[in-house]
C-alpha positions in Angstrom: -34.4 38.1 65.1 -33.3 41.8 65.4 -34.5 42.1 69.0 -32.6 38.9 70.0 -29.4 40.1 68.3 -29.9 43.5 70.0 -29.9 41.8 73.4 -27.0 39.7 72.4 -25.0 42.7 71.3 -25.6 44.4 74.7 -24.5 41.3 76.5 -21.2 41.1 74.5 -20.5 44.8 75.2 -21.1 44.5 78.9 -19.0 41.3 79.2 -16.4 42.3 76.7 -13.5 41.1 78.9 -14.9 37.6 79.3 -15.8 37.4 75.6 -12.3 38.4 74.5 -10.7 36.0 77.0 -12.8 33.1 75.8 -11.8 33.6 72.2 -8.1 34.0 73.1 -8.3 30.8 75.2 -10.0 29.0 72.3 -7.2 30.2 69.9 -4.5 29.0 72.3 -6.1 25.5 72.8 -7.0 24.9 69.2 -3.7 26.4 68.0 -1.8 24.1 70.4 -3.6 21.0 69.1 -3.3 22.0 65.4 0.5 22.7 65.7 1.5 19.7 67.8 -1.0 17.0 66.8 -1.8 17.8 63.2 -2.2 15.1 60.6 -0.7 14.8 57.1 -2.5 16.2 54.1 -2.7 14.3 50.9 -2.3 15.5 47.3 -4.4 12.6 45.9 -8.0 13.2 44.8 -9.4 9.7 45.1 -13.1 8.8 44.8 -14.5 5.5 46.0 -16.3 3.4 43.5 -14.8 4.8 40.3 -13.1 2.3 38.0 -9.5 3.6 38.5 -9.9 3.4 42.3 -11.3 -0.1 42.2 -8.2 -1.1 40.3 -6.0 0.6 42.8 -7.7 -1.2 45.7 -7.3 -4.5 43.8 -3.6 -3.8 43.3 -3.2 -3.1 47.0 -4.8 -6.5 47.8 -3.2 -8.7 45.2 -0.1 -6.9 44.0 1.0 -4.7 46.8 4.5 -4.1 45.3 2.8 -2.5 42.3 0.5 -0.3 44.4 3.0 1.7 46.3 4.3 5.2 45.5 6.6 5.6 42.5 9.3 8.2 42.0 10.3 8.4 38.4 13.9 9.7 38.1 14.6 11.2 34.6 18.1 11.4 33.4 19.3 13.6 30.5 22.8 13.7 29.0 24.2 16.8 27.3 23.8 17.1 23.5 26.1 14.7 21.7 26.6 12.5 24.8 24.6 9.3 25.4 23.6 7.5 28.6 25.5 4.4 27.5 29.0 5.8 27.7 31.4 4.3 30.2 31.4 7.4 32.5 27.7 8.1 32.4 26.7 4.4 32.8 29.0 4.1 35.8 27.5 7.2 37.3 24.0 5.8 36.7 24.8 2.5 38.4 26.3 4.3 41.4 23.2 6.6 41.8 20.7 3.7 41.4 22.6 1.6 43.9 22.3 4.5 46.4 18.7 4.9 45.6 18.0 1.2 46.4 19.3 1.8 49.9 16.8 4.6 50.7 14.4 3.7 53.4 11.1 2.3 52.0 12.4 1.5 48.5 11.5 -2.0 47.4 12.7 -1.9 43.7 14.7 0.3 41.4 14.6 -0.2 37.6 17.7 0.3 35.5 17.2 2.4 32.3 19.8 0.5 30.3 18.6 -3.0 31.2 14.9 -2.1 31.1 15.4 -0.3 27.8 13.7 2.8 29.1 16.0 5.0 27.1 15.1 7.3 24.2 16.0 6.4 20.6 19.0 8.8 20.6 20.2 7.3 24.0 20.2 10.8 25.5 17.1 10.6 27.8 16.2 7.7 30.1 14.3 7.1 33.3 14.3 4.8 36.3 11.3 4.0 38.4 11.9 3.9 42.2 9.1 1.9 43.9 8.3 2.6 47.5 6.6 0.2 50.0 4.3 3.0 51.1 1.4 4.6 49.3 2.5 7.8 47.5 0.9 10.1 50.1 2.7 8.2 52.9 6.3 8.4 51.5 8.1 10.6 54.0 9.9 13.8 53.0 13.1 12.3 54.5 13.0 9.5 51.9 12.4 12.0 49.1 15.4 14.0 50.2 17.5 10.9 50.5 16.6 9.9 46.9 17.6 13.3 45.6 20.9 13.1 47.4 21.5 9.6 46.0 21.6 11.1 42.5 24.8 13.1 43.3 27.0 10.8 41.2 24.8 11.2 38.1 24.9 15.0 38.5 28.6 15.0 39.0 28.9 13.2 35.7 27.2 16.1 34.0 23.7 14.5 33.8 20.5 16.5 34.4 18.3 14.7 37.0 14.6 15.5 37.4 11.9 13.8 39.4 8.3 12.9 38.6 5.9 10.2 39.6 3.2 9.9 42.2 5.6 9.9 45.2 7.1 13.3 44.2 4.1 15.5 44.1 4.9 19.0 45.3 3.5 20.3 48.6 0.9 23.0 48.6 2.3 26.1 50.3 0.7 29.5 51.0 1.9 32.7 52.6 4.0 33.9 49.7 4.5 37.5 48.6 1.4 37.5 46.4 -1.0 36.4 49.2 0.5 39.0 51.6 0.1 41.7 48.9 -3.6 40.7 48.8 -4.0 41.2 52.5 -2.2 44.6 52.3 -4.6 45.7 49.6 -7.5 44.5 51.7 -6.2 46.7 54.6 -5.9 49.7 52.3 -9.5 49.2 51.1 -10.7 49.0 54.7 -8.8 52.2 55.6 -10.5 54.0 52.7 -13.9 52.6 53.4 -13.9 53.3 57.1 -11.8 56.5 57.1 -9.7 55.4 60.0 -6.5 53.2 60.4 -7.7 52.0 63.8 -11.1 51.0 62.5 -9.4 49.4 59.5 -7.2 47.2 61.7 -10.1 45.7 63.7 -11.6 43.6 60.9 -8.2 42.3 60.0 -7.5 41.4 63.7 -10.8 39.6 64.3 -10.7 37.8 61.0 -7.2 36.5 61.7 -8.4 35.1 65.0 -11.2 33.3 63.3 -9.0 32.0 60.4 -6.3 30.9 62.9 -8.8 28.9 64.9 -10.4 27.4 61.8 -7.3 26.5 59.9 -5.5 25.1 62.9 -8.6 23.2 63.8 -8.7 21.7 60.3 -5.1 20.6 60.7 -5.9 18.9 63.9 -8.9 17.1 62.4 -6.7 15.9 59.5 -5.1 13.6 62.1 -8.3 11.6 62.1 -9.7 12.2 58.6 -8.0 12.0 55.2 -7.9 15.5 53.9 -6.3 17.2 50.9 -4.0 20.1 51.2 -6.4 22.1 49.2 -9.0 21.9 52.0 -6.8 23.9 54.3 -6.0 26.5 51.7 -9.8 26.8 50.9 -10.6 27.3 54.5 -7.9 30.0 54.8 -9.1 31.7 51.6 -12.8 31.9 52.4 -12.4 32.3 56.2 -10.2 35.3 55.8 -12.4 37.0 53.1 -15.7 36.6 54.9 -14.2 37.3 58.3 -13.0 40.7 57.1 -16.2 41.4 55.3 -18.6 40.5 58.2 -16.6 42.6 60.6 -16.6 45.5 58.1 -20.4 45.5 57.8 -20.8 45.8 61.6 -18.0 48.4 62.1 -19.3 50.5 59.2 -22.8 50.5 60.6 -21.5 51.3 64.1 -19.5 54.3 62.9 -22.4 55.5 60.8 -24.7 55.4 63.8 -22.2 57.1 66.2 -22.1 60.1 63.9 -25.7 60.2 62.5 -27.6 59.4 65.7 -25.1 60.8 68.3 -25.9 57.6 70.2 -23.8 56.3 73.1 -21.3 53.6 72.2 -23.2 50.7 73.8 -26.5 51.5 72.1 -24.8 51.9 68.7 -23.0 48.6 69.0 -26.2 46.8 70.0 -28.1 48.3 67.1 -25.3 47.5 64.7 -25.4 43.8 65.8 -29.2 43.9 65.5 -29.3 45.2 62.0 -26.0 44.5 60.2 -25.6 41.4 62.4 -28.9 40.0 61.2 -27.7 40.3 57.6 -24.4 38.6 58.7 -26.4 35.7 60.1 -28.4 35.2 56.9 -25.4 35.8 54.6 -23.2 33.4 56.7 -26.0 30.8 56.8 -26.2 30.8 53.0 -22.4 30.3 52.7 -22.3 27.6 55.3 -25.2 25.7 53.8 -23.8 26.0 50.3 -20.4 24.7 51.3 -22.0 21.9 53.4 -24.1 21.0 50.3 -21.0 19.8 48.6 -21.7 16.6 50.4 -24.4 15.8 47.9 -21.7 15.1 45.3 -20.9 11.9 47.1 -17.2 12.6 46.8 -15.4 12.3 50.2 -12.5 14.7 49.5 -15.0 17.4 48.3 -17.3 16.8 51.3 -14.4 17.3 53.7 -13.2 20.4 51.8 -16.7 21.9 52.0 -17.2 21.1 55.7 -13.8 22.5 56.6 -14.5 25.8 54.9 -18.1 25.9 56.3 -16.8 25.6 59.9 -14.4 28.5 59.2 -17.3 30.6 58.0 -19.3 29.7 61.0 -16.4 30.9 63.2 -16.4 34.2 61.2 -20.1 34.6 61.9 -19.7 33.9 65.6 -16.8 36.3 65.9 -18.8 39.0 64.1 -21.6 38.6 66.7 -19.4 38.3 69.8 -15.7 39.3 69.5 -16.3 42.3 67.2 -18.9 43.9 69.5 -16.6 43.3 72.5 -13.6 44.8 70.7 -15.7 47.8 69.6 -16.7 48.4 73.2 -13.1 48.2 74.2 -12.1 51.0 71.8 -15.2 53.0 72.8 -15.2 56.6 71.7 -12.0 56.3 69.7 -14.0 54.8 66.8 -16.4 57.8 66.7 -15.9 59.8 63.5 -14.1 63.0 64.2 -16.7 65.1 62.4 -20.1 64.7 60.9 -18.6 65.4 57.5 -16.5 62.2 57.9 -19.7 60.2 58.6 -21.6 61.8 55.7 -19.1 60.3 53.3 -20.5 56.8 54.2 -23.7 57.0 52.1 -21.4 58.6 49.5 -22.2 61.0 46.7 -20.9 58.5 44.2 -23.3 55.9 45.5 -26.2 58.2 45.2 -25.2 59.3 41.7 -24.6 55.7 40.6 -28.0 54.6 41.9 -29.8 57.4 40.0 -27.8 56.6 36.9 -28.7 52.9 36.9 -32.3 53.5 37.7 -32.8 56.3 35.2 -33.1 53.8 32.3 -33.3 50.5 34.0 -34.4 48.4 31.1 -31.4 49.5 29.0 -29.0 48.8 31.9 -30.5 45.4 32.5 -30.3 44.4 28.8 -26.7 45.6 28.4 -25.5 43.9 31.6 -27.1 40.6 30.8 -25.8 40.6 27.2 -22.3 41.4 28.5 -22.3 38.6 31.1 -23.6 36.1 28.5 -20.7 37.2 26.2 -18.2 36.5 29.0 -19.8 33.1 29.5 -19.5 31.9 25.8 -16.1 30.1 26.3 -17.7 28.0 29.0 -19.6 26.0 26.3 -16.3 24.2 25.6 -15.5 23.5 29.2 -13.3 20.4 29.8 -12.6 19.0 33.2 -9.6 17.2 34.5 -6.8 17.2 37.1 -3.6 19.1 36.5 -0.6 17.1 35.2 3.0 17.9 35.8 2.8 20.2 32.8 0.8 22.6 35.0 3.5 22.8 37.6 5.8 25.9 37.6 8.3 25.9 34.7 11.3 25.8 37.0 10.0 22.9 39.1 11.5 19.5 38.8 8.1 18.0 38.0 7.6 20.2 35.0 11.2 19.6 33.8 10.8 15.8 34.1 7.5 16.1 32.1 9.2 18.0 29.3 12.2 15.6 29.1 9.9 12.6 28.9 7.8 14.2 26.2 11.0 15.1 24.3 12.5 11.6 24.6 9.4 9.4 24.3 6.5 11.4 22.8 3.6 13.4 24.3 1.6 10.3 25.2 4.3 8.9 27.6 3.1 11.2 30.4 -0.4 9.9 30.0 0.5 6.2 30.3 -2.5 4.1 31.2 -2.5 0.7 33.0 -4.8 -2.1 32.0 -5.3 -4.1 35.2 -6.7 -7.6 34.5 -8.2 -9.7 37.3 -7.5 -13.3 36.2 -8.7 -15.1 39.3 -11.9 -16.3 37.7 -10.1 -17.7 34.6 -8.6 -21.2 34.5 -4.8 -21.2 34.8 -4.3 -22.7 31.4 -6.4 -19.9 29.7 -4.8 -16.9 31.5 -1.8 -16.3 29.3 -3.9 -16.6 26.0 -6.4 -14.2 27.4 -3.8 -11.6 28.4 -2.0 -12.0 25.0 -5.2 -11.5 23.1 -6.1 -8.4 25.2 -2.6 -6.9 24.6 -3.0 -7.4 20.8 -6.5 -5.7 20.9 -5.2 -2.8 22.9 -2.2 -2.3 20.6 -4.5 -2.2 17.5 -6.4 0.9 18.8 -5.7 4.0 16.6 -4.9 6.1 19.7 -2.3 3.7 21.2 1.5 4.3 20.6 3.0 1.4 22.5 1.8 -1.5 24.7 4.3 -3.0 27.1 4.6 -6.7 27.8 2.3 -7.8 30.6 3.5 -8.2 34.2 1.8 -10.6 36.6 1.8 -11.1 40.3 3.2 -14.1 42.1 0.2 -16.4 41.6 -0.7 -15.1 38.2 -4.1 -14.0 39.3 -3.5 -10.3 38.3 -1.9 -8.9 35.2 -0.7 -5.3 34.4 -0.3 -4.0 30.9 1.1 -0.5 30.4 -0.5 1.4 27.5 1.1 4.5 26.1 -1.3 6.8 24.2 -0.3 8.9 21.2 -1.6 12.1 22.9 -0.9 13.8 26.2 -2.8 13.6 29.5 -4.8 16.8 28.9 -5.9 15.9 25.3 -9.5 15.2 24.5 -8.3 12.3 22.3 -6.8 10.6 25.4 -10.2 10.8 27.2 -11.8 9.2 24.2 -9.1 6.5 24.2 -9.8 5.6 27.8 -13.5 5.0 27.0 -12.6 2.9 23.9 -10.2 0.7 25.9 -12.9 0.1 28.5 -15.2 -1.1 25.8 -13.0 -4.3 25.7 -14.2 -5.2 29.2 -17.0 -7.5 28.0 -14.5 -9.7 26.1 -12.5 -10.3 29.2 -15.7 -10.7 31.3 -16.8 -13.6 29.0 -13.5 -15.3 29.7 -14.2 -15.1 33.4 -11.9 -12.1 34.2 -12.3 -8.4 34.8 -10.6 -5.5 33.0 -9.9 -2.1 34.6 -8.3 0.8 32.9 -6.4 2.7 35.6 -3.4 5.1 36.1 -3.2 8.8 37.0 -4.7 9.9 33.7 -7.6 7.5 33.9 -8.2 8.5 37.6 -8.4 12.2 36.6 -11.0 11.3 33.8 -13.0 9.3 36.3 -13.1 12.0 38.9 -14.1 14.6 36.3 -17.0 12.3 35.1 -18.2 11.8 38.6 -18.2 15.5 39.3 -19.9 16.3 36.0 -22.7 13.9 36.9 -23.2 15.6 40.3 -23.3 19.1 39.0 -27.0 19.4 37.9 -28.3 18.2 41.3 -26.0 20.5 43.1 -27.0 23.5 41.0 -30.7 22.6 41.6 -30.2 22.4 45.4 -28.3 25.8 45.5 -31.0 27.6 43.4 -33.9 26.2 45.5 -32.0 27.1 48.7 -31.6 30.7 47.4 -35.3 31.0 46.7 -36.3 29.7 50.2 -33.8 31.8 52.2 -34.4 35.0 50.4 -38.2 34.6 50.5 -37.9 34.4 54.2 -35.4 37.2 54.5 -37.3 39.7 52.3 -40.9 38.4 52.2 -40.9 38.5 48.5 -41.0 36.1 45.5 -39.5 38.3 42.8 -36.5 39.3 44.8 -35.3 35.7 45.3 -36.0 34.8 41.6 -34.0 37.9 40.5 -31.2 37.0 42.9 -31.0 33.4 41.7 -30.9 34.4 38.0 -28.1 36.9 38.8 -26.1 34.3 40.6 -26.4 31.9 37.6 -25.1 34.7 35.3 -22.2 35.3 37.6 -21.3 31.6 37.7 -21.5 31.4 33.9 -19.3 34.5 33.4 -16.7 33.3 35.9 -16.6 29.8 34.3 -16.3 31.4 30.8 -13.3 33.6 31.9 -11.7 30.6 33.7 -12.0 28.5 30.5 -10.6 31.4 28.4 -7.5 31.8 30.6 -6.7 28.3 31.9 -8.0 26.0 29.1 -7.6 28.2 26.1 -4.2 29.6 27.3 -4.8 33.4 27.2 -2.9 35.6 29.7 -0.6 32.7 30.6 2.5 34.9 30.8 0.9 37.5 33.0 -0.6 35.0 35.4 2.3 32.6 35.4 0.4 29.7 34.0 2.9 27.1 32.5 0.6 25.5 30.0 -3.0 25.4 29.0 -5.1 22.4 30.0 -8.5 21.3 31.3 -10.2 23.2 34.2 -9.7 21.5 37.6 -12.5 18.9 37.8 -14.0 20.1 41.1 -13.6 23.8 40.4 -17.2 24.3 38.9 -18.8 22.6 41.9 -16.6 24.6 44.4 -17.2 27.8 42.5 -21.0 27.4 42.5 -21.0 26.6 46.2 -18.7 29.4 47.3 -19.9 32.1 44.9 -23.5 31.4 45.8 -22.8 32.1 49.4 -20.8 35.3 48.7 -23.4 36.5 46.1 -26.1 36.1 48.7 -23.9 38.1 51.1 -24.1 41.1 48.8 -27.7 40.5 48.0 -28.7 40.5 51.6 -26.7 43.6 52.6 -27.8 45.6 49.6 -31.4 44.6 49.4 -31.9 44.7 53.2 -31.1 48.5 53.2 -33.6 48.9 50.3 -36.2 47.0 52.4 -35.3 49.0 55.5 -36.0 52.3 53.7 -39.2 50.9 52.1 -40.5 49.7 55.5 -40.2 53.3 56.8 -41.2 55.3 53.7 -43.3 53.1 51.5 -41.6 54.7 48.4 -40.3 51.7 46.4 -38.3 53.8 43.8 -36.6 56.0 46.5 -35.9 52.8 48.5 -33.8 51.4 45.7 -31.8 54.6 45.4 -31.2 55.0 49.1 -30.4 51.4 49.5 -27.6 51.6 47.0 -26.4 55.0 48.3 -26.2 53.8 51.9 -24.8 50.3 51.3 -23.0 50.7 48.0 -19.8 52.0 49.6 -19.5 49.1 52.1 -20.6 46.4 49.6 -18.0 47.7 47.1 -15.3 47.7 49.8 -16.3 44.2 50.9 -16.1 42.9 47.3 -12.8 44.6 46.6 -11.4 42.9 49.8 -12.7 39.5 48.6 -11.1 40.1 45.1 -7.8 41.1 46.8 -7.7 38.1 49.0 -8.7 35.6 46.3 -6.6 37.4 43.7 -3.5 36.9 45.9 -3.8 33.1 45.5 -3.8 33.5 41.6 0.0 33.7 41.8 0.4 30.6 44.0 2.6 27.9 42.4 -0.1 25.2 42.8 -2.2 25.0 39.6 -5.3 24.0 41.6 -5.1 26.9 44.0 -4.2 29.3 41.2 -7.4 28.4 39.2 -9.6 28.5 42.3 -8.3 31.9 43.3 -8.8 33.3 39.8 -12.4 31.9 39.4 -13.5 33.2 42.8 -11.8 36.6 42.3 -13.4 37.1 38.9 -16.7 35.7 40.1 -16.9 38.1 43.1 -15.8 41.0 40.9 -18.6 40.4 38.4 -21.3 39.5 40.9 -20.7 42.5 43.2 -20.2 45.2 40.6 -22.2 44.0 37.6 -24.9 41.9 39.1 -25.6 43.3 42.6 -24.6 47.0 42.1 -25.9 47.4 38.6 -28.5 44.8 37.5 -30.2 44.4 40.9 -31.0 48.2 41.3 -32.2 48.2 37.6 -34.4 45.2 38.2 -35.8 46.5 41.4 -36.6 49.9 39.8 -38.5 48.0 37.1 -40.4 45.9 39.6 -41.3 48.8 41.9 -43.7 47.9 44.7 -44.3 44.5 43.2 -40.8 43.5 44.3 -42.0 43.4 47.9 -45.2 41.4 47.3 -46.1 37.9 48.6 -49.4 36.0 47.9 -51.6 36.2 50.9 -51.4 32.4 51.8 -47.6 32.5 51.5 -47.4 35.7 53.5 -49.3 34.1 56.4 -47.0 31.1 56.7 -43.7 32.9 56.1 -41.9 33.7 59.3 -40.9 37.4 59.8 -37.3 37.4 60.8 -37.0 41.2 60.6 -33.4 41.4 59.5 -33.8 45.1 58.9 -34.5 45.8 62.6 -37.8 47.5 61.9 -39.2 46.5 65.2 -36.4 47.7 67.4 -37.4 50.3 70.0 -37.8 53.7 68.4 -37.9 52.3 64.8 -41.6 51.5 64.2 -42.5 51.6 60.6 -44.6 54.5 59.3 -48.2 54.0 58.4 -47.4 54.6 54.8 -44.7 52.1 54.4 -45.1 49.6 57.2 -47.4 47.1 55.5 -46.5 43.5 55.2 -45.9 41.7 51.9 -48.0 42.9 49.0 -48.9 46.4 50.0 -49.8 45.4 53.5 -52.0 42.4 52.7 -52.1 39.8 55.5 -50.8 40.1 59.0 -47.2 39.2 59.6 -46.4 36.0 61.3 -43.7 37.1 63.8 -41.5 34.3 65.2 -38.4 34.3 67.4 -35.4 33.3 65.4 
């Protein structure tokens, strides 16, 4: 592979003008399509086949007026003033009359007539039903509804909005995200020792991210896509785009000073060596993200594929646009002095490597115990989707949640809907069946209130609202949903079908589906790691060690995420409004993304160890030199990832916030504890055995040569150039 990449690098250098022009043309075309013909992202996380979705589909077919989006308008009168007074009731009537005239509205309930007013008559709500599904309600209609509440506000009432139709939009590009990018640039400048060199990874990464994100927006015109998919593509594409360019540029500058090579030769060798590691690292990220499809959950599959395409673009840019831009800058990227270049291996890296390998067993035990301690909170992991309680404290969604809790109890925000299909029950038996079911539901110890049933026009479908005693994020509410569903056989015997649905039930269903998919996904990821790293390093012990380290990183990151978001620690510092279950798809997403990024650092770090071992045959010194020569750039790459992901921790969206934290913490732990500490310690303990392969496996394993050992002028020494286990077996060279 190294020889092919070497030739490719020379081609990109000699045709740099054409390469740059093609990427700019692609950016212009995709950008134009993404900006002018983009689709509409959804905030709903639906999963076909789960019970709550089946109920929603049934409502759409038999009771469409109950299946549309709902905006819940919450009114609160000042202390000592009720909603029933002449002035306030007149203002309510005027506001609700205006709301009924908003485009798409089919029904508006009246708090006073519907008796949706708190016991002290101070808090009430009106449900505004739209013809469209919640995701299809236009912003203009939401704005018009807000303006319609002017009479109520003028009368001194507080007016807040909740409901499925009023979900907030996901937005990025705030100060925190920009600070993360600035920190990334500062890290690049320190790592490369040049502002010009530091600007190049930022520039090329932005090109790739722009093409990827705008392309995703264009595709959303044809596929249903959540807003989180675009943010994830941006997050990962920016981080890996900067890192991959950094690896190539760092190697190029090192060679320009150390070898006094001409620019074209240095760029080609950088593509052949660091580029090979980029290909392998990028492939692991892409495959891991694409493997999200095994969950069988469409929104997660689309999310993974969108991010995978952005990573693919980052790899292609690293192998084509980066060499072309390096050639364009030419001698300006050569370090001014050899002393500048000599800082690349870094005295600190050498000292760290020797310290870690001096007592490797002690280091290994301390690191593993520390990571397991961080992972302890993960044993209490609960999954769910964020409610309005997780929205920013100053948002109307959070305020409406608090008002409803104050006026009607904590379970009101977790209202469930019992959907009963009566089409198979004789007409004379439908009312008794629904009445008996309502009585049964009301007798459950976890139920606070059961509303009277509502039926469709032909009485073939009935809806019963069930208010729990506990909130949407409580474990007791999850248990209640399962108990209520245990009543399904009774309805089935009568010829009907019972579904327990609603936003809270849907979140529970999605979490259950993802929990079931998690073991298979972890197995696929671990097996993938073993196969790819066996091919990359022609070793069995290196892949096993890498996979175990990855599992420790995931466990520690999940433990920290549970400790912060579920247990409620550091809420004030991180701006988390309230504690609650971890986002249901975060563990799957974390495993997929962190696997790819962990293998990035594994490949870049261990490939330098392997490279030194190929040329010296000294396994102990190979570990030290590998860390010394790659530690600086791996540390910089990890800090860039942490800065980029960490910027999203302060996003207002609770899902983006938790994903950013989990990835930032996971990368920090994996890079500095696992890869920079535990890996050298483990490699020092393993010695020459780390590079061994059984003879039969050595013969069938392709030699991809990601270290560039077979490039001209880099033949391995007689001492260290053996294959596999101390030179046993002839290498099986293939073109990759």
